[in-house]
Structures are given as C-alpha cells and as structure tokens.
C-alpha positions as CSV (number, residue, x, y, z in Angstrom):
1,M,-37.8,45.3,8.2
2,K,-38.6,42.7,5.5
3,P,-37.7,39.1,6.0
4,D,-34.8,37.8,4.0
5,P,-36.4,36.1,0.9
6,I,-33.7,33.4,0.7
7,R,-34.1,32.4,4.3
8,A,-37.8,32.5,4.0
9,R,-37.6,29.9,1.3
10,R,-35.5,27.5,3.4
11,S,-37.4,25.0,5.4
12,P,-36.0,23.6,8.7
13,N,-36.0,20.1,7.1
14,K,-33.8,21.3,4.2
15,Q,-31.4,22.8,6.7
16,K,-31.3,19.6,8.7
17,R,-30.7,17.5,5.5
18,S,-27.9,19.9,4.5
19,S,-26.3,19.6,7.9
20,L,-26.6,15.8,7.8
21,L,-25.1,15.7,4.3
22,L,-22.2,17.9,5.4
23,D,-21.5,15.6,8.3
24,R,-21.5,12.6,6.0
25,V,-19.1,14.3,3.6
26,R,-16.8,15.0,6.6
27,Q,-16.9,11.3,7.5
28,L,-16.0,10.2,4.0
29,T,-13.2,12.7,3.5
30,P,-9.9,11.4,4.6
31,S,-8.4,13.3,7.5
32,T,-5.2,15.3,6.9
33,Q,-3.8,13.7,10.0
34,E,-3.8,10.2,8.4
35,K,-0.5,9.3,6.9
36,Y,-0.5,8.7,3.2
37,V,1.2,5.5,2.2
38,S,2.8,5.8,-1.2
39,P,1.9,3.0,-3.6
40,Q,5.3,3.4,-5.3
41,P,8.1,1.2,-4.2
42,Q,10.7,2.9,-2.0
43,T,14.3,2.0,-2.7
44,T,15.8,1.6,0.7
45,E,19.1,0.1,1.6
46,L,18.6,-2.8,3.9
47,K,21.2,-3.3,6.5
48,S,22.4,-6.7,7.7
49,L,20.6,-8.1,10.7
50,P,21.5,-10.4,13.6
51,E,20.8,-14.1,12.9
52,R,17.6,-14.0,15.0
53,L,16.0,-11.4,12.8
54,K,15.0,-11.2,9.1
55,Y,13.3,-8.9,6.7
56,A,9.7,-9.5,5.5
57,Y,7.6,-7.4,3.2
58,L,4.0,-6.2,3.5
59,G,3.6,-5.3,-0.1
60,N,4.4,-6.8,-3.5
61,N,7.8,-6.5,-5.1
62,Q,9.6,-6.2,-1.8
63,Q,7.7,-3.0,-0.7
64,F,7.2,-2.0,2.9
65,S,9.9,-3.9,4.6
66,V,9.5,-4.9,8.3
67,I,11.8,-6.8,10.6
68,I,10.5,-10.0,12.2
69,A,11.9,-12.9,14.2
70,N,13.7,-15.5,12.2
71,N,12.5,-18.4,14.4
72,L,8.8,-18.2,13.4
73,N,7.3,-21.1,11.4
74,R,5.5,-20.4,8.1
75,E,2.1,-20.3,9.7
76,Q,3.2,-17.9,12.5
77,E,4.9,-15.6,10.0
78,E,1.9,-15.5,7.7
79,K,-0.4,-14.6,10.7
80,L,2.0,-11.9,11.8
81,L,2.3,-10.4,8.3
82,K,-1.5,-10.5,7.9
83,V,-2.0,-8.4,11.1
84,L,0.8,-6.0,10.1
85,R,-0.8,-5.5,6.7
86,R,-4.2,-4.8,8.3
87,H,-2.6,-2.1,10.5
88,K,-0.1,-0.8,8.0
89,K,-1.0,2.8,8.7
90,A,0.0,2.4,12.4
91,L,3.6,1.6,11.3
92,G,6.0,4.4,10.8
C-alpha cells in the first residue's frame, strides 16, 4: 500500500503548530456560555424602594441599574460601582 501523499508532506512541526494555533483560536473565541450584555439601553420600569436603598447605574444614560445602600458616602459609592462595573458579567 502506498503512503498517503498528503500525510507524507506534513511534517510533525507543522501539525504541532496547527494544533497550537487551534488552541489559541479557542482561547480568543468567546465562549457560548458567557452572557452577552447588550449595549443598547433597556427600558425597565423602576419600582419604588425603601428609604435605605437607592438605584445606581453601571452604564451611561441610566443603563444597567443596580440597587445599593442609601447611606454610603460618595467615595464608598464610587468604589462599589467600580467593582460592580468590573464584574458586570457576574450580575444577572
């Protein structure tokens, strides 16, 4: 039986590079399990909250509303919102 001419031309280094390239593409391709966050503003009806709570927004133009404590000072609120923005994908 004759060897396959296509396989005979492939070198082990070429196969290894191809495999490494495929692994790299898989790393860069977003997983289908990651939740997509729409850049468009969602129009949601905000309900009234108890006095100790208030709405804050993670995006511009009142996008991505979150409920936070009302008794935080400005610095605490900014730090909290910074952390929430960094982990926005973890929020539902």
